Structures are given as C-alpha cells and as structure tokens.
C-alpha positions in Angstrom: -0.4 0.0 -0.5 2.2 1.9 0.0 2.7 3.1 3.8 6.1 2.8 6.0 6.0 0.7 7.6 8.3 0.0 11.2 11.7 -2.5 11.8 14.9 -2.8 13.8 17.1 -3.7 10.9 18.0 -1.3 8.5 20.1 -3.3 6.1 23.4 -1.9 3.6 22.5 -0.9 0.6 18.8 -1.3 1.2 17.5 1.4 -0.7 13.8 0.7 0.7 14.3 1.2 4.4 15.5 4.9 5.8 17.4 4.5 9.5 15.8 7.5 11.6 16.5 8.4 15.6 13.6 8.0 18.1 14.5 10.8 20.7 14.3 10.7 24.1 11.5 13.2 26.2 12.1 15.8 25.6 14.7 16.3 22.3 15.2 16.9 18.6 16.8 16.4 15.8 16.8 13.9 12.7 19.6 13.0 12.9 21.1 13.3 16.7 18.4 14.1 18.1 21.1 17.6 19.4 18.4 19.8 20.0 15.9 20.3 23.3 12.5 21.1 22.3 12.9 24.5 22.3 15.7 25.2 20.4 14.3 23.0 18.0 11.3 25.6 18.8 13.8 29.3 18.2 14.8 27.0 15.1 11.4 26.5 13.4 10.5 30.6 14.3 13.6 31.7 12.5 12.8 29.7 9.9 9.6 30.9 9.4 11.0 34.2 9.6 13.2 34.4 6.9 10.8 32.6 4.9 8.7 35.6 5.4 11.4 38.3 4.4 11.5 35.7 0.9 8.5 36.4 0.8 8.7 40.8 0.9 11.4 40.7 -1.0 9.7 38.4 -4.1 6.4 41.0 -3.3 8.1 45.0 -3.0 11.0 44.2 -5.6 11.0 44.3 -9.5 11.2 40.9 -11.3 13.2 41.2 -13.5 15.4 37.7 -14.7 18.5 38.5 -12.0 15.7 39.0 -9.5 13.7 36.0 -10.3 17.1 34.2 -9.7 18.3 35.5 -6.9 14.7 35.1 -5.2 15.2 31.0 -6.2 18.2 31.3 -4.9 17.4 32.6 -1.4 14.2 30.0 -1.3 16.2 27.4 -1.9 18.5 28.5 0.7 15.6 29.0 3.4 14.8 26.0 3.1 17.2 24.0 2.9 16.4 22.4 6.5 12.8 20.2 6.1 12.3 19.6 9.9 12.8 23.4 10.0 9.7 24.3 9.2 6.7 23.9 10.0 3.1 23.8 8.0 2.6 27.8 8.7 5.6 28.1 6.9 5.4 25.6 3.8 2.3 27.3 2.9 4.4 30.5 3.1 6.5 29.3 0.8 4.0 27.4 -1.3 2.6 31.2 -2.2 6.3 32.3 -2.6 7.0 30.1 -4.8 4.2 31.3 -7.2 4.5 33.9 -6.9 7.5 33.9 -8.3 6.4 31.4 -11.3 3.8 34.3 -12.2 6.2 36.9 -12.0 8.3 34.1 -14.4 5.6 34.0 -16.8 5.2 37.9 -16.3 9.3 38.5 -17.1 9.0 36.4 -20.6 5.9 37.9 -21.8 8.1 41.1 -22.0 10.3 40.5 -23.3 
C-alpha cells in the first residue's frame, strides 16, 4: 500500500529502508537528537521569519531575470533544512513559489 512500516533491521544497500533516530523526551533532530525541543522551536521561528522576508522581497522587488534567479536562490537556501519547516512555513513557501512563477511568466512575456 506504500505506507511506511517499522523495523528494527535496516541493512546496508537496502534503498527501501531509512534509519531514523528515536529521540528521548525533550529532544529533537533527525540525525542526532542533539537539540532540545525549546531550541528547535526557536530555530523553526527563525526559519519562518527568513522565509517571510524572502516573501516580502518577492512581493516588493520589480521582477527581472536577475531578481528571479535571486529569489529562487534565496528560497532554496531558506528551505534547505526541512525538519525546521512548519506547516505555516510550507504555506508561505507555496505562496512565494506561486508569485515567482507568475513573475517569471510576466518577465518572459515582456521580453
């Protein structure tokens, strides 16, 4: 059915198996469980603010080929750590992506 399953064995070379940490209470982090939940929440808030600033830039700056490339780069950098993205961040990312696509179509039409 394609639904994830749980196993205690994950063998080298098995591309269908993904090892994940099971963190102790109060800690998060997909690779090391080395971050407290409060520190992680702070990182998520900062990530959200960065994404919102990219959105403000896209909304305010005049679209040119150069600015479009910059926006795409900024958005890519801001979304690199998927664990730090919240549902709210993802909604903003989708809105920014839509604005970039529309701006790209406008730039292409004007050239």
